[in-house]
C-alpha positions as semicolon CSV with decimal commas, in nm:
position;residue;x (nm);y (nm);z (nm)
1;M;-0,856;-2,276;-2,514
2;P;-0,927;-1,979;-2,254
3;L;-0,608;-1,815;-2,150
4;S;-0,551;-1,840;-1,759
5;V;-0,362;-1,541;-1,592
6;T;-0,132;-1,825;-1,446
7;S;-0,030;-1,957;-1,785
8;K;0,262;-1,840;-1,977
9;A;0,283;-1,510;-2,221
10;T;0,544;-1,496;-2,471
11;L;0,645;-1,112;-2,563
12;A;0,893;-1,020;-2,808
13;G;0,995;-1,400;-2,806
14;R;1,049;-1,392;-2,460
15;T;0,823;-1,620;-2,253
16;A;0,680;-1,534;-1,871
17;Q;0,562;-1,824;-1,647
18;S;0,250;-1,638;-1,588
19;R;0,060;-1,339;-1,687
20;V;0,062;-1,166;-1,360
21;V;0,307;-0,863;-1,353
22;F;0,494;-0,703;-1,032
23;G;0,495;-0,346;-1,155
24;A;0,755;-0,065;-1,077
25;H;0,719;0,095;-0,726
26;E;0,905;0,299;-0,472
27;T;1,056;0,053;-0,233
28;N;1,351;0,240;-0,047
29;L;1,559;-0,053;-0,058
30;G;1,857;0,119;-0,261
31;E;2,179;0,173;-0,151
32;G;2,278;0,511;-0,270
33;R;2,148;0,541;-0,587
34;A;2,211;0,177;-0,685
35;L;1,981;-0,149;-0,674
36;S;2,077;-0,332;-0,377
37;G;2,114;-0,693;-0,260
38;R;1,755;-0,629;-0,079
39;H;1,615;-0,567;-0,415
40;V;1,743;-0,869;-0,561
41;D;1,598;-1,082;-0,289
42;Y;1,279;-0,882;-0,266
43;Y;1,199;-0,950;-0,657
44;R;1,359;-1,316;-0,652
45;R;1,073;-1,388;-0,376
46;R;0,822;-1,309;-0,628
47;A;0,966;-1,491;-0,906
48;V;0,972;-1,800;-0,682
49;G;0,601;-1,742;-0,612
50;G;0,492;-1,755;-0,982
51;C;0,530;-1,409;-1,098
52;G;0,538;-1,364;-1,467
53;I;0,707;-1,040;-1,520
54;V;0,907;-0,806;-1,248
55;V;0,944;-0,443;-1,334
56;T;1,216;-0,283;-1,137
57;E;1,199;-0,003;-0,939
58;H;1,185;0,307;-1,190
59;A;1,537;0,446;-1,233
60;S;1,614;0,819;-1,321
61;V;1,759;0,858;-1,667
62;C;1,975;1,175;-1,576
63;A;2,164;1,247;-1,264
64;D;2,000;1,582;-1,179
65;D;1,654;1,407;-1,162
66;W;1,662;1,272;-0,792
67;P;1,273;1,259;-0,684
68;Y;1,340;1,093;-0,352
69;E;1,613;1,018;-0,117
70;R;1,696;0,638;-0,254
71;A;1,570;0,684;-0,563
72;P;1,759;0,463;-0,853
73;L;1,998;0,601;-1,097
74;A;2,020;0,407;-1,440
75;A;2,378;0,492;-1,427
76;D;2,451;0,307;-1,116
77;C;2,175;0,022;-1,207
78;E;2,363;-0,200;-1,434
79;S;2,523;-0,442;-1,181
80;G;2,176;-0,430;-0,989
81;W;1,975;-0,513;-1,301
82;R;2,197;-0,784;-1,390
83;D;2,188;-0,965;-1,065
84;I;1,794;-0,940;-1,038
85;V;1,793;-1,106;-1,385
86;A;2,014;-1,376;-1,267
87;A;1,777;-1,422;-0,944
88;C;1,439;-1,433;-1,129
89;R;1,518;-1,585;-1,505
90;P;1,609;-1,957;-1,353
91;H;1,194;-1,957;-1,214
92;G;1,075;-1,823;-1,577
93;T;0,994;-1,471;-1,469
94;L;1,097;-1,181;-1,704
95;V;1,284;-0,879;-1,612
96;L;1,207;-0,524;-1,746
97;A;1,423;-0,228;-1,595
98;G;1,189;0,069;-1,537
99;L;1,327;0,376;-1,669
100;S;1,170;0,732;-1,594
101;H;1,251;1,084;-1,522
102;R;0,992;1,272;-1,278
103;G;1,063;1,621;-1,441
104;L;0,862;1,917;-1,238
105;Q;0,746;1,647;-0,987
106;G;1,076;1,552;-0,871
107;S;1,253;1,722;-0,594
108;S;1,555;1,970;-0,580
109;A;1,612;1,859;-0,202
110;Y;1,889;1,620;-0,291
111;S;2,023;1,702;-0,636
112;Q;2,018;2,069;-0,528
113;S;1,953;2,141;-0,894
114;V;1,659;2,325;-1,078
115;L;1,369;2,096;-1,176
116;W;1,286;2,076;-1,543
117;G;0,962;2,076;-1,699
118;P;0,772;2,110;-2,032
119;S;0,652;2,475;-1,921
120;P;0,717;2,704;-1,621
121;V;0,399;2,534;-1,428
122;A;0,450;2,462;-1,072
123;D;0,360;2,127;-0,930
124;V;0,058;2,142;-0,741
125;V;0,212;1,942;-0,416
126;T;0,560;2,091;-0,371
127;R;0,451;2,421;-0,520
128;E;0,791;2,446;-0,675
129;L;0,830;2,607;-1,012
130;P;1,064;2,421;-1,283
131;A;1,259;2,594;-1,526
132;E;1,135;2,540;-1,900
133;M;1,343;2,295;-2,111
134;G;1,481;2,393;-2,425
135;T;1,618;2,205;-2,710
136;A;1,920;2,142;-2,545
137;E;1,794;1,985;-2,229
138;I;1,500;1,782;-2,445
139;D;1,786;1,632;-2,660
140;S;1,972;1,541;-2,346
141;V;1,639;1,367;-2,201
142;V;1,614;1,154;-2,520
143;E;1,998;1,069;-2,495
144;S;1,971;0,965;-2,154
145;F;1,673;0,738;-2,193
146;A;1,862;0,543;-2,478
147;A;2,172;0,535;-2,289
148;A;2,003;0,406;-1,985
149;A;1,825;0,144;-2,221
150;A;2,173;0,055;-2,359
151;R;2,295;-0,026;-1,994
152;A;1,992;-0,236;-1,924
153;A;2,045;-0,434;-2,248
154;A;2,392;-0,493;-2,146
155;A;2,272;-0,633;-1,794
156;D;2,089;-0,875;-2,014
157;V;1,701;-0,760;-1,918
158;D;1,427;-0,900;-2,102
159;G;1,331;-0,532;-2,190
160;V;1,261;-0,211;-2,058
161;E;0,947;-0,010;-1,930
162;L;0,939;0,357;-1,991
163;D;0,717;0,558;-1,774
164;A;0,452;0,804;-1,862
165;G;0,268;0,751;-1,560
166;P;0,132;1,020;-1,314
167;T;0,455;1,161;-1,182
168;A;0,680;1,127;-1,542
169;L;0,806;1,409;-1,750
170;L;0,720;1,180;-2,049
171;R;0,330;1,231;-1,944
172;Q;0,389;1,596;-1,843
173;F;0,473;1,674;-2,216
174;L;0,135;1,486;-2,322
175;S;-0,054;1,707;-2,096
176;G;-0,227;2,029;-2,137
177;L;-0,211;2,075;-1,770
178;T;0,189;2,109;-1,771
179;N;0,281;2,151;-2,162
180;T;0,197;2,502;-2,234
181;R;0,467;2,540;-2,497
182;A;0,417;2,721;-2,815
183;D;0,669;2,523;-3,030
184;G;0,686;2,187;-3,186
185;Y;0,688;2,002;-2,867
186;G;0,359;2,221;-2,748
187;A;0,165;2,177;-3,107
188;D;0,246;1,805;-3,105
189;R;0,244;1,693;-2,744
190;S;0,339;1,349;-2,789
191;R;0,658;1,433;-2,989
192;L;0,875;1,389;-2,671
193;L;0,740;1,034;-2,623
194;R;0,751;0,919;-2,979
195;E;1,144;1,016;-3,010
196;V;1,220;0,856;-2,668
197;V;1,047;0,540;-2,772
198;A;1,241;0,558;-3,134
199;A;1,571;0,634;-2,930
200;V;1,509;0,313;-2,670
201;R;1,366;0,072;-2,981
202;A;1,701;0,173;-3,162
203;E;1,937;0,058;-2,856
204;I;1,743;-0,262;-2,745
205;G;1,617;-0,394;-3,077
206;V;1,340;-0,593;-3,150
207;G;1,455;-0,913;-2,954
208;R;1,372;-0,720;-2,576
209;I;1,027;-0,636;-2,481
210;L;0,990;-0,230;-2,493
211;S;0,669;-0,152;-2,243
212;L;0,516;0,182;-2,189
213;R;0,332;0,255;-1,856
214;L;0,060;0,573;-2,004
215;S;-0,105;0,774;-1,811
216;C;-0,449;0,725;-1,985
217;D;-0,676;0,991;-1,776
218;E;-0,546;1,271;-1,580
219;L;-0,902;1,309;-1,417
220;A;-0,877;1,670;-1,523
221;P;-1,079;1,689;-1,845
222;W;-1,047;2,051;-1,876
223;A;-0,696;2,036;-1,986
224;G;-0,538;1,732;-1,899
225;I;-0,515;1,370;-2,049
226;T;-0,846;1,223;-2,134
227;P;-0,958;0,867;-2,225
228;E;-0,997;1,004;-2,601
229;S;-0,667;1,180;-2,607
230;A;-0,493;0,856;-2,450
231;A;-0,638;0,661;-2,710
232;R;-0,488;0,867;-3,011
233;T;-0,153;0,839;-2,807
234;A;-0,184;0,440;-2,772
235;S;-0,292;0,403;-3,153
236;E;-0,003;0,617;-3,287
237;L;0,241;0,422;-3,074
238;A;0,092;0,066;-3,043
239;S;0,320;-0,051;-3,346
240;T;0,621;0,041;-3,189
241;L;0,546;-0,108;-2,829
242;D;0,548;-0,504;-2,695
243;L;0,343;-0,396;-2,408
244;L;0,120;-0,104;-2,282
245;V;0,034;-0,087;-1,910
246;V;-0,261;0,146;-1,869
247;V;-0,294;0,347;-1,589
248;R;-0,458;0,681;-1,459
249;G;-0,365;0,990;-1,260
250;G;-0,150;1,314;-1,283
251;P;-0,028;1,617;-1,084
252;M;-0,410;1,698;-0,971
253;S;-0,515;1,323;-0,884
254;A;-0,209;1,165;-0,741
255;T;-0,404;0,931;-0,512
256;A;-0,610;0,832;-0,809
257;Y;-0,309;0,615;-0,916
258;R;-0,278;0,355;-0,619
259;P;-0,592;0,464;-0,379
260;D;-0,648;0,289;-0,057
261;A;-1,002;0,061;-0,021
262;H;-1,201;0,348;-0,043
263;T;-1,183;0,318;-0,391
264;P;-1,308;-0,042;-0,524
265;P;-1,070;-0,276;-0,706
266;M;-1,057;-0,314;-1,081
267;F;-1,142;0,052;-1,133
268;N;-0,962;0,066;-1,453
269;V;-1,136;-0,175;-1,643
270;K;-1,345;0,043;-1,853
271;L;-1,018;0,273;-1,944
272;C;-0,848;-0,030;-2,039
273;Q;-1,118;-0,165;-2,275
274;D;-1,155;0,167;-2,431
275;I;-0,745;0,176;-2,489
276;R;-0,781;-0,185;-2,620
277;V;-1,019;-0,099;-2,877
278;A;-0,844;0,204;-2,973
279;T;-0,532;-0,008;-3,050
280;R;-0,745;-0,270;-3,217
281;G;-0,537;-0,537;-3,013
282;S;-0,224;-0,441;-3,202
283;V;-0,051;-0,436;-2,871
284;P;-0,074;-0,653;-2,543
285;I;-0,258;-0,479;-2,293
286;V;-0,181;-0,472;-1,910
287;L;-0,446;-0,395;-1,660
288;Q;-0,368;-0,193;-1,356
289;G;-0,571;-0,041;-1,076
290;S;-0,623;-0,231;-0,714
291;V;-0,608;-0,545;-0,890
292;I;-0,575;-0,779;-0,583
293;D;-0,808;-1,108;-0,660
294;V;-0,707;-1,365;-0,901
295;D;-1,054;-1,415;-0,982
296;E;-1,143;-1,084;-1,084
297;A;-0,802;-1,051;-1,257
298;Q;-0,913;-1,379;-1,473
299;R;-1,229;-1,225;-1,544
300;S;-1,046;-0,942;-1,709
301;V;-0,872;-1,169;-1,929
302;D;-1,165;-1,364;-2,024
303;D;-1,362;-1,056;-2,091
304;G;-1,079;-0,944;-2,334
305;V;-1,004;-0,624;-2,105
306;A;-0,647;-0,701;-2,095
307;D;-0,366;-0,953;-2,193
308;L;-0,168;-0,932;-1,860
309;V;-0,271;-0,819;-1,509
310;E;-0,061;-0,598;-1,285
311;M;-0,087;-0,730;-0,916
312;T;0,150;-0,531;-0,755
313;R;0,009;-0,459;-0,412
314;A;-0,128;-0,812;-0,395
315;Q;0,216;-0,998;-0,459
316;I;0,350;-0,768;-0,183
317;A;0,071;-0,919;0,060
318;D;0,155;-1,283;-0,073
319;P;0,470;-1,347;-0,276
320;D;0,307;-1,682;-0,356
321;L;-0,013;-1,552;-0,521
322;V;0,023;-1,725;-0,856
323;A;0,168;-2,049;-0,674
324;S;-0,171;-2,011;-0,448
325;A;-0,388;-1,971;-0,752
326;R;-0,247;-2,297;-0,922
327;S;-0,314;-2,510;-0,612
328;G;-0,626;-2,378;-0,546
329;R;-0,502;-2,234;-0,193
330;A;-0,644;-1,889;-0,056
331;A;-0,373;-1,624;-0,105
332;R;-0,322;-1,394;0,210
333;P;-0,511;-1,065;0,105
334;C;-0,416;-0,741;0,035
335;V;-0,684;-0,507;0,206
336;L;-0,564;-0,198;0,015
337;C;-0,488;-0,012;0,324
338;N;-0,146;0,134;0,209
339;Q;-0,021;0,162;0,555
340;A;0,321;0,001;0,497
341;C;0,367;-0,059;0,119
342;L;0,349;0,326;0,043
343;V;0,678;0,464;0,158
344;R;0,711;0,826;0,015
345;D;0,673;0,983;0,375
346;P;0,915;1,199;0,586
347;R;1,019;0,851;0,794
348;N;1,151;0,678;0,484
349;P;1,036;0,360;0,564
350;I;1,102;0,025;0,386
351;V;0,828;-0,117;0,188
352;T;0,673;-0,396;0,352
353;C;0,296;-0,518;0,423
354;I;0,101;-0,539;0,746
355;G;-0,027;-0,878;0,666
356;N;0,328;-0,981;0,558
357;P;0,609;-0,825;0,758
358;D;0,869;-1,015;0,602
359;A;0,822;-0,848;0,257
360;G;1,092;-0,587;0,173
361;H;1,296;-0,788;0,452
362;E;1,371;-1,095;0,244
363;S;1,747;-1,045;0,298
364;T;1,705;-1,093;0,659
365;E;1,403;-1,329;0,690
366;E;1,467;-1,660;0,872
367;P;1,280;-1,959;0,781
368;S;1,053;-2,088;1,039
369;P;1,202;-2,397;1,234
370;A;0,991;-2,695;1,304
371;A;0,936;-2,816;1,650
372;A;0,676;-3,035;1,827
373;F;0,549;-2,907;2,163
374;Q;0,256;-2,780;2,335
375;A;0,167;-2,391;2,279
376;L;-0,063;-2,162;2,427
377;V;-0,148;-1,825;2,285
378;V;-0,366;-1,600;2,465
379;G;-0,550;-1,351;2,266
380;G;-0,735;-1,387;1,886
381;G;-0,632;-1,054;1,741
382;P;-0,346;-1,032;1,466
383;A;-0,072;-1,078;1,699
384;G;-0,233;-1,389;1,844
385;L;-0,344;-1,522;1,548
386;E;-0,029;-1,498;1,361
387;A;0,153;-1,662;1,624
388;A;-0,095;-1,951;1,643
389;R;-0,056;-1,965;1,250
390;V;0,349;-1,993;1,242
391;L;0,347;-2,191;1,576
392;A;0,098;-2,493;1,407
393;A;0,288;-2,424;1,057
394;G;0,613;-2,523;1,249
395;G;0,454;-2,831;1,403
396;A;0,345;-2,713;1,746
397;R;-0,003;-2,824;1,910
398;V;-0,179;-2,480;1,951
399;T;-0,458;-2,386;2,164
400;L;-0,563;-2,004;2,112
401;A;-0,794;-1,885;2,364
402;E;-0,976;-1,542;2,289
403;R;-1,195;-1,393;2,576
404;S;-1,443;-1,239;2,324
405;E;-1,711;-1,447;2,113
406;R;-1,492;-1,404;1,763
407;P;-1,146;-1,361;1,684
408;G;-1,009;-1,073;1,490
409;G;-0,952;-0,826;1,802
410;A;-0,970;-0,465;1,749
411;L;-0,887;-0,472;1,392
412;A;-1,217;-0,692;1,310
413;A;-1,421;-0,466;1,521
414;A;-1,250;-0,141;1,336
415;A;-1,351;-0,272;0,975
416;V;-1,680;-0,126;0,962
417;G;-1,812;0,108;0,664
418;P;-1,688;0,169;0,309
419;G;-1,326;0,148;0,286
420;R;-1,274;-0,007;0,619
421;D;-1,476;-0,336;0,590
422;R;-1,199;-0,488;0,360
423;L;-0,959;-0,497;0,669
424;A;-1,157;-0,786;0,811
425;A;-1,003;-0,975;0,541
426;L;-0,670;-1,014;0,734
427;P;-0,768;-1,165;1,049
428;G;-1,036;-1,368;0,855
429;W;-0,761;-1,520;0,640
430;I;-0,518;-1,589;0,961
431;E;-0,794;-1,765;1,136
432;G;-0,894;-1,983;0,837
433;Q;-0,514;-2,084;0,801
434;C;-0,512;-2,168;1,181
435;R;-0,808;-2,403;1,140
436;R;-0,674;-2,578;0,858
437;L;-0,337;-2,636;1,064
438;G;-0,540;-2,760;1,328
439;V;-0,522;-2,440;1,600
440;R;-0,770;-2,531;1,860
441;I;-0,964;-2,181;1,897
442;E;-1,160;-2,135;2,204
443;T;-1,356;-1,819;2,193
444;G;-1,527;-1,684;2,536
445;R;-1,234;-1,833;2,746
446;A;-1,075;-1,583;2,977
447;V;-0,704;-1,676;3,082
448;T;-0,568;-1,561;3,378
449;A;-0,216;-1,492;3,507
450;G;-0,253;-1,800;3,725
451;D;-0,355;-1,989;3,422
452;V;-0,039;-1,883;3,217
453;E;0,166;-1,981;3,523
454;R;0,041;-2,313;3,548
455;A;0,078;-2,354;3,175
456;L;0,426;-2,249;3,173
457;A;0,513;-2,508;3,472
458;A;0,390;-2,769;3,262
459;G;0,612;-2,700;2,982
460;T;0,375;-2,539;2,777
461;A;0,505;-2,252;2,559
462;V;0,310;-1,940;2,586
463;V;0,240;-1,624;2,370
464;L;0,044;-1,354;2,531
465;A;-0,124;-1,100;2,301
466;A;-0,422;-1,024;2,517
467;G;-0,434;-0,681;2,331
468;G;-0,460;-0,299;2,481
469;V;-0,738;-0,167;2,713
470;A;-0,887;0,198;2,703
471;A;-0,685;0,461;2,897
472;P;-0,842;0,558;3,248
473;A;-1,114;0,830;3,179
474;R;-0,945;1,176;3,121
475;W;-1,313;1,315;3,213
476;P;-1,432;1,148;3,538
477;G;-1,754;1,235;3,736
478;P;-2,142;1,266;3,633
479;S;-2,242;1,414;3,324
480;D;-2,534;1,429;3,120
481;V;-2,314;1,349;2,804
482;S;-2,232;0,960;2,759
483;V;-1,825;0,934;2,722
484;L;-1,731;0,649;2,540
485;T;-1,430;0,492;2,385
486;A;-1,398;0,412;2,002
487;A;-1,377;0,038;2,096
488;G;-1,642;0,026;2,269
489;V;-1,863;0,182;1,998
490;L;-1,690;0,006;1,748
491;S;-1,800;-0,338;1,994
492;G;-2,173;-0,214;1,981
493;E;-2,207;-0,011;2,290
494;P;-2,523;0,184;2,287
495;M;-2,513;0,533;2,141
496;P;-2,761;0,777;2,294
497;A;-2,965;0,987;2,074
498;G;-2,854;1,337;1,967
499;P;-2,531;1,502;1,827
500;V;-2,188;1,315;1,869
501;V;-1,861;1,477;1,927
502;V;-1,566;1,247;1,784
503;Y;-1,258;1,366;1,958
504;D;-0,927;1,252;1,769
505;P;-0,606;1,354;1,923
506;V;-0,385;1,070;1,757
507;G;-0,472;1,186;1,383
508;G;-0,489;0,834;1,254
509;P;-0,775;0,651;1,047
510;V;-0,976;0,531;1,349
511;A;-1,148;0,842;1,454
512;V;-1,172;0,958;1,092
513;G;-1,358;0,620;0,992
514;L;-1,557;0,622;1,280
515;A;-1,721;0,982;1,216
516;E;-1,801;0,870;0,864
517;W;-1,970;0,551;1,002
518;L;-2,162;0,727;1,265
519;A;-2,278;1,003;1,018
520;A;-2,414;0,719;0,770
521;A;-2,609;0,576;1,028
522;G;-2,785;0,930;1,063
523;H;-2,597;1,078;1,360
524;E;-2,490;1,458;1,359
525;V;-2,113;1,453;1,406
526;T;-1,850;1,691;1,522
527;F;-1,499;1,604;1,457
528;V;-1,274;1,761;1,714
529;T;-0,882;1,747;1,665
530;P;-0,591;1,957;1,767
531;D;-0,422;1,922;1,438
532;P;-0,480;2,176;1,151
533;V;-0,641;1,924;0,946
534;A;-0,861;1,599;1,003
535;G;-0,703;1,254;0,995
536;T;-0,349;1,423;0,957
537;L;-0,148;1,066;0,951
538;L;-0,383;0,972;0,640
539;G;-0,099;1,193;0,475
540;R;0,117;0,873;0,472
541;T;-0,138;0,640;0,301
542;G;-0,260;0,894;0,034
543;D;-0,595;0,942;0,202
544;L;-0,584;1,268;0,383
545;A;-0,748;1,494;0,090
546;D;-1,005;1,247;-0,007
547;A;-1,097;1,170;0,377
548;N;-1,152;1,501;0,437
549;A;-1,344;1,564;0,117
550;R;-1,594;1,254;0,250
551;L;-1,623;1,415;0,589
552;A;-1,734;1,711;0,439
553;R;-1,986;1,535;0,200
554;A;-2,107;1,304;0,467
555;G;-2,185;1,641;0,654
556;V;-1,966;1,607;0,943
557;T;-1,846;1,948;1,088
558;R;-1,458;1,954;1,165
559;R;-1,326;2,164;1,424
560;L;-0,981;2,211;1,360
561;R;-0,664;2,324;1,595
562;T;-0,921;2,246;1,876
563;R;-0,911;1,998;2,208
564;V;-1,163;1,879;2,423
565;V;-1,152;2,010;2,793
566;G;-1,440;1,760;2,918
567;P;-1,806;1,743;2,936
568;A;-2,008;2,028;2,992
569;A;-2,376;2,178;3,038
570;G;-2,555;2,040;2,739
571;G;-2,247;1,954;2,528
572;V;-1,871;1,943;2,526
573;G;-1,631;2,196;2,624
574;V;-1,373;2,269;2,371
575;E;-1,063;2,483;2,361
576;H;-0,875;2,677;2,062
577;V;-0,515;2,532;2,073
578;H;-0,370;2,869;1,992
579;T;-0,608;3,130;2,144
580;G;-0,744;2,937;2,435
581;E;-1,095;3,036;2,352
582;L;-1,355;2,828;2,501
583;E;-1,668;2,691;2,355
584;T;-1,952;2,450;2,427
585;V;-2,053;2,196;2,139
586;P;-2,393;2,066;2,157
587;A;-2,355;1,661;2,210
588;A;-2,523;1,389;2,371
589;A;-2,212;1,174;2,355
590;L;-1,834;1,210;2,328
591;V;-1,642;0,955;2,156
592;D;-1,276;0,960;2,276
593;C;-1,026;0,829;2,003
594;S;-0,718;0,850;2,223
595;H;-0,439;0,595;2,223
596;R;-0,503;0,282;2,425
597;L;-0,275;0,124;2,673
598;P;-0,126;-0,227;2,729
599;G;-0,306;-0,422;2,937
600;T;-0,199;-0,506;3,268
601;S;-0,332;-0,853;3,352
602;F;-0,027;-1,040;3,319
603;D;0,221;-0,780;3,447
604;G;0,364;-1,029;3,710
605;V;0,371;-1,343;3,488
606;S;0,709;-1,501;3,421
607;R;0,899;-1,352;3,120
608;E;0,901;-1,713;2,962
609;A;0,584;-1,633;2,835
610;V;0,657;-1,417;2,505
611;R;0,453;-1,089;2,483
612;A;0,342;-0,943;2,143
613;G;0,141;-0,678;1,998
614;D;-0,066;-0,445;2,165
615;L;-0,008;-0,589;2,529
616;V;0,352;-0,452;2,460
617;A;0,212;-0,116;2,325
618;P;-0,071;-0,039;2,120
619;R;0,024;0,042;1,755
620;T;-0,081;-0,058;1,420
621;V;-0,167;-0,400;1,254
622;L;0,209;-0,418;1,087
623;E;0,368;-0,419;1,445
624;A;0,091;-0,684;1,597
625;V;0,149;-0,931;1,295
626;R;0,513;-0,870;1,289
627;E;0,576;-0,944;1,668
628;G;0,334;-1,229;1,667
629;R;0,542;-1,387;1,377
630;A;0,867;-1,320;1,568
631;A;0,727;-1,473;1,902
632;A;0,636;-1,788;1,725
633;R;0,943;-1,800;1,560
634;M;1,154;-1,771;1,874
635;L;0,932;-2,027;2,053
636;L;1,003;-2,301;1,775
637;R;1,360;-2,226;1,798
638;G;1,377;-2,343;2,153
639;E;1,398;-2,006;2,322
640;H;1,095;-2,087;2,539
641;S;1,293;-2,305;2,782
């Protein structure tokens, strides 16, 4: 009988309720360097939803390995692991303790001590030079992995996962990019990994799962790990492991590990197949790599690519992913945006999801109450759709009025072109849920302030989520250059023939995506930004370098450290922000991608109408969905009267 990803899996004599894995990832949920109660609730919620295996956030095995501020330390994690096991095991979910050492890809900012690496090779991101590990340091790392595994076993975890992934010291020893040693650890680059595996196995025995997260392609074939060299390593270790997670990426390809939607999902299938062939089926294989669709995950199992599937971002988006698959319901989609689930940026954000703002906040999440009343939601963007969905799920009789001919708001309009078209899946899913729950959706209906006041007077609860508007024209007056807004262009406003200037004073994804889209449509595009790099905020999502490479390949001219001063004869006047030098860029159109402003149509309306999303202040999808959800819950609690 064919296996199902929702069916049970047995590893080392322990049974998981499904073949879906919630992989280790950074969360910023820690307290100090310990796993917190928020971790417990975060993992419990995925166990309740049907997850088969939870791998906890990787904990450093050495105290001087402190890669980010809230990075767990194994010595401080025993009680946290125990609490996570107690929270997940009753639901049939196995818990593996993630163990790691970041080596030269760590940070000295928190430890205030030297970084250690196989060789004195500077990290390509931080440019920090590590000290070369001697025999004493290598022995200490092996002992530390063993000690951490012993603590995890004492906490009654079902096993451990050793990290030899893109940012791990164990991978650095395997790679010619970072291991240039002349001793035995250089001649035999897998030696340290074998020693760690043996030491950990000795501590946890054969009754617990020993999993290895292995980078099998650094995408740097001139010196790095290749699929062929990884196949040899995997084959060598297979008999000593209970699980092998196949990943890719290394120091020169960091964004390849968990890329955004510009990289198609399921990108590790061929790599996984190669490793499975090399190991001859002697160890269960986990497929990782933007696995976000249950049907595609099932095909990988049916085709013999893998035995289990890692669906981490998909379960951040929908913790009930497995339960939904079992019942035939559509899961809330992961759109691979990396906007809220990628937390390594200077803001130190808590892990969450633009479509599921409760993710990472399970400890403070309030259950949606139930109430029966009439509700009017004005605006069919993400905020309004989410408010309508939650209200209807709580028992309210909901009408959603949207002035345009289709719901989805600015997000649906912006979902154009490769890597951005997937964004439309989120408002599409929420709309589908609204219709399933009986929400009356009226498109082409413009609601006035008077309509709202009359609804309130009649006892109808109102959510105002009418979105934002374009800022007043900053360059008024006649011109032979058409001045357009990003929203206008995306909504279908005609573009004149000739070159286009896309002006981005914000630094976000909209202008970059728009420039790519226009270039693909055959326009000659010049991208102007006051920043030193195009799309500067894309560093938060891991797309900064890739976005600039795409712009270059598309033939988009980038004018950096430059601002637009307005239309000029035959083009657009620009000024260098440092030198003040003025130039004219030939153009027939100028697309202004500046911030939008909140709409003013409902400024005088009673405060009984709850406001949400861009009507409050235009921001990201995360804030829109979160505020729409919060508005609905407030009304269901009776706070609208």
